[in-house]
C-alpha positions in Angstrom: -28.8 9.7 6.2 -29.7 7.0 8.7 -29.7 3.8 6.8 -30.4 1.6 10.2 -34.6 0.7 11.2 -34.7 0.3 14.7 -38.1 -1.6 14.2 -39.2 -4.7 12.4 -40.5 -2.9 9.2 -44.3 -4.0 8.8 -45.6 -5.0 5.9 -42.5 -5.0 4.2 -40.1 -7.5 2.5 -36.6 -8.2 4.8 -33.6 -10.7 3.2 -32.4 -12.3 6.0 -28.7 -13.4 5.9 -29.5 -16.9 7.1 -26.8 -19.3 8.7 -29.4 -22.1 9.9 -28.1 -21.3 13.7 -30.8 -21.2 16.7 -30.1 -17.0 16.6 -31.7 -16.4 12.9 -34.4 -19.3 13.0 -35.4 -17.2 16.3 -35.1 -13.8 13.9 -37.0 -15.2 11.2 -39.9 -16.0 13.7 -39.5 -12.9 15.2 -39.8 -10.7 11.8 -43.0 -12.9 10.8 -44.6 -12.3 14.0 -44.3 -8.7 14.2 -45.5 -8.1 10.9 -43.3 -8.2 8.0 -42.2 -10.7 5.4 -38.9 -12.6 6.0 -36.8 -14.3 3.1 -33.8 -16.2 4.0 -30.6 -16.1 1.9 -28.4 -18.8 2.8 -24.6 -18.3 1.4 -22.8 -21.6 -0.1 -19.3 -21.2 1.2 -18.4 -24.8 1.4 -18.8 -25.4 5.1 -17.8 -28.6 5.9 -20.1 -29.3 9.0 -23.0 -29.0 6.7 -23.2 -32.1 4.1 -26.9 -30.9 2.6 -27.1 -27.2 2.1 -30.2 -27.5 0.3 -32.1 -29.0 3.1 -30.3 -26.4 5.5 -31.9 -23.8 3.4 -35.5 -25.6 3.3 -34.9 -25.1 7.4 -35.9 -22.1 7.3 -39.2 -22.5 5.8 -41.2 -23.6 9.1 -39.6 -20.7 10.7 -41.1 -18.1 8.6 -39.4 -17.4 5.9 -41.4 -17.2 2.9 -38.9 -17.9 0.5 -35.4 -19.6 1.2 -32.5 -19.2 -1.4 -29.4 -20.5 -1.7 -26.2 -18.5 -3.1 -23.2 -20.1 -4.3 -20.3 -18.5 -2.7 -17.7 -21.1 -2.8 -15.4 -20.1 -6.0 -15.8 -16.3 -4.9 -14.9 -16.6 -1.7 -11.7 -19.5 -2.5 -10.2 -16.6 -5.1 -10.8 -14.2 -2.2 -8.8 -16.4 0.4 -5.5 -17.3 -2.0 -6.0 -13.1 -2.9 -5.5 -12.6 1.1 -2.6 -15.0 0.7 -0.7 -13.7 -1.8 -1.2 -10.4 -0.2 0.1 -11.6 3.2 -3.3 -10.1 4.4 -2.9 -11.3 8.0 -1.8 -9.2 11.2 -2.9 -11.6 14.1 0.0 -14.2 15.5 0.5 -15.9 18.6 4.0 -17.5 18.7 4.8 -17.3 14.7 1.1 -19.1 14.2 -1.1 -16.7 12.2 -4.9 -16.7 12.1 -5.3 -16.2 8.5 -8.7 -13.9 8.8 -11.0 -16.8 7.4 -14.0 -15.3 8.9 -13.5 -11.6 7.6 -12.5 -13.0 4.1 -15.8 -14.9 4.1 -18.1 -11.6 5.5 -17.1 -9.7 2.7 -17.9 -12.3 0.0 -21.2 -12.9 1.5 -22.3 -9.3 2.2 -22.2 -8.4 -1.4 -23.2 -11.3 -3.0 -26.8 -12.1 -0.5 -27.1 -8.1 -1.0 -26.9 -8.2 -4.8 -29.0 -11.6 -5.1 -31.4 -9.6 -2.7 -31.7 -6.6 -4.9 -32.3 -8.8 -8.2 -35.2 -10.0 -6.1 -36.6 -6.3 -5.3 -36.3 -6.4 -1.6 -34.2 -3.9 -0.1 -33.8 -4.6 3.7 -31.0 -6.3 4.8 -30.8 -8.3 8.1 -28.2 -10.6 10.0 -28.4 -12.2 13.1 -24.7 -10.8 14.0 -24.8 -9.5 17.3 -23.7 -5.6 18.8 -20.7 -6.5 20.4 -18.8 -8.7 17.6 -17.2 -7.8 14.5 -19.7 -9.0 12.0 -22.4 -6.3 12.7 -20.2 -3.8 11.3 -18.7 -5.8 8.3 -22.1 -7.0 7.0 -23.3 -3.1 7.4 -20.0 -2.1 5.2 -20.3 -4.8 2.6 -23.7 -5.1 1.8 -24.7 -2.0 0.9 -21.6 -1.4 -1.4 -23.4 -2.5 -4.6 -27.0 -2.1 -3.3 -27.8 1.6 -3.3 -30.4 3.0 -1.0 -30.4 -0.4 1.0 -31.5 -0.3 4.6 -30.7 -2.2 7.6 -32.7 -4.2 10.1 -30.3 -5.3 12.8 -32.7 -7.5 15.5 -29.6 -7.3 17.8 -30.1 -3.3 18.2 -33.8 -3.7 18.5 -34.5 -3.3 22.1 -37.7 -5.4 21.8 -36.0 -7.9 20.2 -33.1 -8.1 22.9 -35.5 -8.0 25.9 -37.2 -11.2 24.1 -33.9 -12.9 23.1 -31.5 -12.0 25.5 -29.9 -15.8 26.0 -29.9 -19.1 24.0 -32.5 -20.1 27.0 -34.4 -17.3 25.8 -34.0 -18.0 22.0 -35.3 -21.5 22.4 -38.3 -20.4 24.2 -39.5 -18.0 21.8 -39.2 -20.5 19.0 -41.0 -22.7 21.0 -43.8 -20.1 21.7 -44.0 -19.8 18.1 -45.1 -23.5 18.0 -41.6 -24.7 16.5 -39.1 -26.9 18.6 -35.0 -26.6 17.9 -33.4 -29.7 18.2 -31.2 -29.5 15.1 -27.9 -30.0 16.6 -26.6 -30.6 20.1 -25.4 -27.4 21.9 -21.5 -27.5 22.1 -19.3 -25.3 24.7 -18.8 -22.9 21.8 -20.5 -21.5 19.0 -18.6 -22.0 15.2 -18.8 -20.2 11.9 -17.3 -22.3 9.2 -16.3 -21.6 5.3 -14.5 -23.2 2.8 -11.6 -21.2 4.3 -11.7 -22.3 7.6 -13.3 -22.6 10.9 -13.7 -20.1 13.7 -14.5 -21.3 17.6 -15.5 -18.7 20.1 -17.6 -17.5 22.9 -19.0 -19.7 25.6 -16.1 -22.0 27.2 -13.8 -20.4 24.4 -14.0 -17.0 26.3 -12.4 -18.2 29.2 -8.5 -18.2 29.0 -8.1 -21.2 31.1 -10.1 -23.4 28.4 -7.0 -24.6 26.0 -7.9 -25.4 22.3 -7.8 -29.1 23.2 -11.3 -28.8 24.0 -12.2 -28.0 20.6 -13.3 -31.0 18.4 -12.2 -29.7 14.6 -14.6 -30.2 11.6 -11.8 -31.6 9.8 -10.5 -34.0 12.4 -7.0 -35.5 12.7 -6.5 -39.0 11.9 -3.5 -39.7 13.4 -4.0 -43.6 13.9 -5.3 -44.1 9.8 -2.6 -41.6 8.0 1.3 -42.6 7.7 3.5 -40.8 9.8 4.6 -38.1 7.0 3.4 -37.7 3.7 4.7 -35.4 0.7 2.5 -33.2 -1.1 3.8 -30.9 -4.0 1.5 -27.8 -5.0 2.4 -25.8 -7.9 1.3 -22.3 -8.3 1.7 -19.7 -10.5 1.9 -16.2 -9.8 1.0 -17.2 -6.2 -1.9 -19.2 -7.3 -2.5 -22.4 -6.6 -3.2 -24.3 -10.1 -1.9 -28.0 -9.3 -1.4 -30.7 -5.9 0.6 -33.9 -6.9 0.7 -33.2 -10.2 -3.1 -32.7 -11.0 -4.1 -30.0 -12.6 -7.6 -28.4 -10.9 -9.6 -25.6 -13.0 -11.6 -24.5 -9.7 -9.6 -22.9 -7.0 -12.3 -24.1 -4.4 -11.8 -27.9 -5.6 -8.1 -27.9 -4.9 -8.6 -26.1 -1.4 -11.1 -28.4 -0.5 -8.5 -31.2 -1.0 -5.9 -29.5 0.7 -8.5 -29.2 3.9 -8.6 -32.8 3.8 -4.9 -33.7 3.6 -4.3 -30.5 6.3 -7.1 -32.1 8.3 -6.1 -35.7 8.5 -2.7 -34.1 10.2 -3.9 -31.7 12.3 -2.4 -28.9 10.6 -3.9 -25.3 11.0 -5.2 -24.9 14.1 -4.5 -21.8 16.2 -5.1 -20.3 19.7 -5.4 -16.6 19.5 -6.4 -13.1 21.5 -7.2 -10.4 19.5 -8.2 -6.8 19.5 -12.1 -6.6 17.8 -13.3 -3.5 15.9 -14.2 -2.2 19.4 -11.0 -2.6 20.7 -12.0 -4.9 23.7 -10.1 -8.1 23.7 -11.6 -11.4 22.7 -10.3 -15.1 21.9 -10.7 -17.4 19.4 -9.3 -20.7 18.4 -9.1 -20.9 14.3 -8.7 -23.8 12.1 -7.3 -23.7 8.2 -5.4 -26.5 7.1 -5.9 -25.7 3.5 -4.9 -22.3 3.3 -1.7 -22.9 6.0 -0.3 -25.2 3.6 -1.0 -22.8 0.9 0.8 -19.9 2.8 3.8 -22.0 3.6 4.8 -22.9 0.1 3.6 -19.7 -0.9 6.1 -17.8 1.3 8.5 -20.0 0.4 8.7 -19.1 -3.0 9.0 -15.4 -1.7 11.7 -15.0 0.3 13.7 -17.4 -2.3 12.3 -15.1 -4.7 12.8 -11.4 -3.5 15.5 -9.6 -1.9 15.3 -8.7 2.0 13.9 -5.2 1.3 11.3 -6.4 -1.1 10.0 -9.2 1.6 10.5 -6.5 4.6 7.7 -4.2 2.1 5.4 -7.4 1.8 5.5 -7.8 5.5 4.5 -4.3 6.4 2.5 -4.2 3.8 0.2 -7.2 4.8 0.1 -6.4 8.4 -1.9 -3.3 7.1 -3.7 -4.6 4.5 -4.5 -7.9 7.2 -6.2 -4.7 9.5 -7.9 -3.2 7.1 -9.7 -6.7 5.9 -10.4 -7.8 10.0 -12.4 -3.9 9.8 -14.1 -4.9 7.0 -12.4 -2.5 4.5 -11.1 -5.2 2.1 -12.7 -2.9 -0.7 -11.9 0.4 0.6 -9.3 2.6 -1.7 -6.6 2.2 0.7 -6.9 -1.8 1.1 -7.1 -1.9 -3.2 -4.0 0.4 -3.6 -2.0 -1.9 -1.0 -3.4 -5.3 -2.9 -2.3 -4.3 -6.2 0.8 -3.1 -5.4 1.6 -6.6 -4.0 -0.4 -9.0 -6.5 1.5 -7.0 -9.5 5.1 -6.7 -7.9 5.3 -9.5 -5.3 3.1 -12.5 -6.7 4.0 -12.4 -9.8 7.4 -14.2 -8.7 6.1 -16.9 -6.9 5.8 -19.4 -9.7 6.7 -22.9 -9.0 6.6 -26.1 -7.4 6.6 -26.6 -3.6 6.9 -30.0 -1.9 5.6 -30.2 1.6 6.3 -32.8 4.2 3.2 -33.3 6.5 4.5 -34.6 10.0 1.8 -35.8 12.5 4.2 -35.0 15.0 5.5 -31.9 14.2 4.4 -28.2 13.3 7.2 -27.5 11.2 6.5 -28.1 7.4 9.6 -28.4 5.9 10.0 -27.8 2.2 11.6 -28.6 -1.4 11.3 -25.4 -3.6 11.5 -25.4 -7.8 11.4 -22.0 -9.5 12.6 -20.4 -12.4 12.4 -17.2 -11.0 14.7 -18.0 -8.0 17.3 -15.1 -6.3 18.6 -18.0 -4.1 22.0 -19.9 -6.1 23.6 -22.3 -3.9 26.9 -21.9 -5.9 27.3 -19.1 -4.6 26.1 -19.2 -0.8 27.9 -22.8 -0.4 30.6 -22.7 2.4 32.5 -25.2 0.5 35.5 -23.5 -1.6 35.7 -20.7 -3.2 33.1 -18.7 -6.0 34.2 -16.5 -8.5 31.0 -14.4 -7.3 32.7 -13.8 -3.9 36.5 -13.8 -3.4 38.4 -14.4 0.2 39.5 -10.4 -0.6 36.7 -9.2 -1.8 35.1 -9.6 1.3 38.5 -8.2 3.4 37.5 -4.9 1.2 34.0 -5.3 2.7 35.3 -5.4 6.1 37.5 -2.6 6.3 34.8 -0.7 5.3 32.7 -2.1 7.9 35.4 -1.0 10.3 34.5 2.9 9.3 30.9 2.2 11.0 32.0 0.2 13.7 34.9 2.9 15.0 31.8 5.7 15.1 30.0 2.9 17.0 32.6 2.3 19.4 33.2 6.3 20.0 29.3 6.5 20.6 29.3 3.8 23.3 32.2 5.3 25.2 30.3 8.7 25.3 27.6 7.3 26.5 29.4 5.8 29.3 30.4 9.3 30.0 26.8 10.5 30.4 26.0 7.7 33.1 23.6 6.2 30.2 25.7 2.9 30.4 28.1 1.5 32.2 31.3 0.1 30.8 32.4 -2.7 33.1 36.1 -4.0 33.2 35.7 -6.6 31.0 34.5 -4.1 28.5 30.7 -5.0 28.0 28.4 -2.3 28.5 25.6 -2.8 30.9 22.5 -0.6 32.0 23.0 0.9 35.1 
C-alpha cells in the first residue's frame, strides 16, 4: 500500500523533522496554511554550529508549529559512528582520504528516534524537508517507518503545489514573508551545511562547481594554527575497537569523548576531505566533509587492526567494509545483509583492537604517525628485524622457500614465452616483455 501522501493532510497532525533552516521553517508555514497541524521535532545530534538547541527548537513556534520537541540523539549517534568505524563502513575516498559516512549515520539515528517519539505522541504522519534529488529523502523514508507501523509520509518536495510555490531560496523567503514572518537567522553561506557530533557536510551552491576548492569552506571546528603548538601528542585507549579513554582520562560517555576529539583534531585542521560521489540515484555530486574526531579514531583503530590481524583477515575487513559503506550510504544500515556484515566484523575483527595508540597531530602535514601498544599484537619486532638472525627464521630456511618459489617462477616464464609466440607480448632484446 502506498504510504506517500501527495498533498497536505488537512485537519490531521503532522510530525516535521525540523532542522531550524529556512526550508523546514517554510514547511511549517505551508502545512499550517494548508489546514494541517504541524509538530516540530528537532534532533539533538551534538551540532557544533548550534550552541543553544532549546532556543533553536522554539524557533519553530512562530512559523506555525503547534509544539516543538527536542529529541536527544547524542549518545546514540556517537555509538553508531563508532560502530561504523569498527566495521570500516566507508566506500568513498579520494587520494586516500575517506568520507566517513557521517550524514548517512545521522539519518539512521534521526529517522528512527523521531519516528519513535512521534508514535509516543500519537502522530502518524511523517514530514521532512529533504529535496527529491538528494539521498536523504530515501534514507528518511526507510528509517522513519522501521519501528513505526502504519506511518504515512508527506514529502513537501514531492507536492506539486509546494514546489511551484517554493522552488528557490528567494521563493522560500518570499513565502515566509507572506505569512507575516521574517527570515534573518543566519547570514547566507555560499553552500549548505548539515552538522552533527560526527562531522559536518558542506554541499550545494558553490560546492557544486568543481572549480571551487575546499578552501572556500569555513570549517565549523576551525584550525587555530597560530595558537596551537606545532605538534601535539595524544593517546587514545580502545577496548575491542571502542574508544574509552583519552590521554589517560576515562570516559563513560562516547559522545563526550568524540566532542573532545573534535576539538583537538579541529584545532589542527584534521579531518577535511573533498569528495565526488555517486548518489543513490547514480548521478555524481560533490561534497566537502569535516570529521576530525572520527578521523583520529579511525587512524588509531586501523593501526591496531593492521598490527593484530593477518593479511587475509585485513583483506576481508576491507572488502566487507566497502560493501557495508554502500549499504549505509543507501539507507540500509538496518537491513539484514548489513547487520550480518556488522556482526561478522564486530565479532571477529574488532575484538582484537584493544590497546593504546599515541598519535602525533601536526599543523603542517596530514600524516598521523602512531605509537602502538596492545596485548593482542601479531607484530613481533624480534622476528621482523633486519639486524641479525632469529631462531624463528634462519638463512637456510629462506633458501628452501626460494627453491619452492622457483617452481612458480618457471611456470610463469614459460607462459610469458607463449604470450610472445602468440603476439600478445613483444620480447625485446633485453628480455623485457612489452605490450605490442
